[in-house]
C-alpha positions as CSV (number, residue, x, y, z in Angstrom):
1,M,-6.0,-8.2,70.6
2,N,-5.9,-5.7,67.7
3,R,-6.9,-8.4,65.2
4,K,-9.9,-9.4,67.3
5,L,-11.0,-5.8,67.6
6,L,-10.6,-5.3,63.9
7,L,-12.7,-8.4,63.2
8,I,-15.4,-7.2,65.6
9,I,-15.5,-3.8,64.1
10,S,-15.6,-5.3,60.6
11,G,-18.5,-7.6,61.6
12,I,-20.5,-4.8,63.1
13,T,-19.9,-2.6,60.0
14,V,-21.1,-5.4,57.8
15,V,-24.2,-6.0,59.9
16,V,-25.0,-2.3,60.0
17,F,-24.5,-2.0,56.3
18,V,-26.9,-5.0,55.6
19,V,-29.5,-3.6,58.0
20,Y,-29.3,-0.3,56.2
21,L,-29.7,-1.9,52.8
22,L,-32.7,-4.0,53.9
23,F,-34.7,-1.4,55.8
24,F,-33.5,2.1,55.3
25,S,-32.2,2.5,51.8
26,E,-34.2,3.8,48.9
27,N,-34.6,0.2,47.5
28,N,-35.6,-1.5,50.7
29,V,-37.4,-4.8,51.1
30,Y,-40.8,-3.1,51.8
31,K,-40.7,-1.1,48.6
32,H,-39.8,-4.2,46.6
33,R,-42.6,-6.2,48.1
34,K,-45.1,-3.4,47.2
35,L,-43.8,-3.2,43.7
36,N,-44.1,-7.0,43.2
37,E,-47.7,-6.8,44.4
38,R,-48.4,-4.0,42.0
39,I,-46.8,-6.0,39.1
40,K,-49.1,-9.0,39.9
41,Q,-52.1,-6.7,40.0
42,L,-51.2,-5.2,36.7
43,D,-50.6,-8.6,35.1
44,E,-54.1,-9.7,36.3
45,N,-55.6,-6.5,34.8
46,I,-53.8,-7.2,31.5
47,V,-55.3,-10.8,31.4
48,Q,-58.8,-9.5,32.2
49,T,-58.6,-6.8,29.5
50,K,-57.4,-9.3,26.9
51,N,-60.4,-11.5,27.8
52,K,-62.8,-8.6,27.5
53,I,-61.3,-7.7,24.1
54,N,-61.6,-11.4,22.9
55,N,-65.2,-11.6,24.2
56,T,-66.2,-8.4,22.5
57,Y,-64.6,-9.5,19.2
58,T,-66.3,-12.8,19.4
59,F,-69.7,-11.1,20.2
60,E,-69.3,-8.8,17.2
61,Q,-68.5,-11.7,14.9
62,L,-71.6,-13.6,16.1
63,Q,-73.8,-10.6,15.5
64,D,-73.0,-11.0,11.8
65,D,-74.1,-14.7,12.0
66,T,-77.6,-16.0,12.4
67,A,-79.8,-15.3,15.3
68,G,-79.4,-18.9,16.5
69,M,-75.7,-18.5,16.8
70,L,-76.2,-15.3,18.8
71,E,-78.6,-17.1,21.1
72,R,-76.2,-19.9,21.6
73,Y,-73.4,-17.5,22.4
74,A,-75.6,-15.7,24.9
75,R,-76.6,-18.9,26.6
76,E,-73.1,-20.3,26.8
77,Q,-70.9,-17.3,27.5
78,L,-73.3,-14.9,29.3
79,N,-75.3,-17.5,31.1
80,L,-78.6,-16.2,29.9
81,Q,-81.8,-18.3,30.1
82,K,-85.4,-18.4,29.0
83,G,-88.2,-17.7,31.4
84,D,-89.0,-21.4,32.0
85,E,-85.5,-22.7,32.3
86,D,-83.0,-23.4,35.1
87,V,-79.3,-22.8,34.4
88,F,-76.5,-24.6,36.2
89,V,-73.0,-23.2,35.9
90,V,-70.1,-25.6,36.4
91,V,-66.9,-23.9,37.4
92,Y,-63.6,-25.8,37.0
93,E,-60.8,-24.9,39.3
């Protein structure tokens, strides 16, 4: 009987400890999920900022080239068009 009681008390203690760690401790599951979402958001911001930097650098390089190259860049990258043109943008996923 004492052995059964000891096992039951040990089991309850383990369950209470696990519940405490998962939901009530300083490093609970909710906080980790929020931090992982924030990390993903910051990674996306890093990629977007790197793309903006690369586009700015490319644009500055093309400004030094001829006007034809600048027009080509504007048409391809910025989707600009002349007054009498229709532009179709194909997006690959």
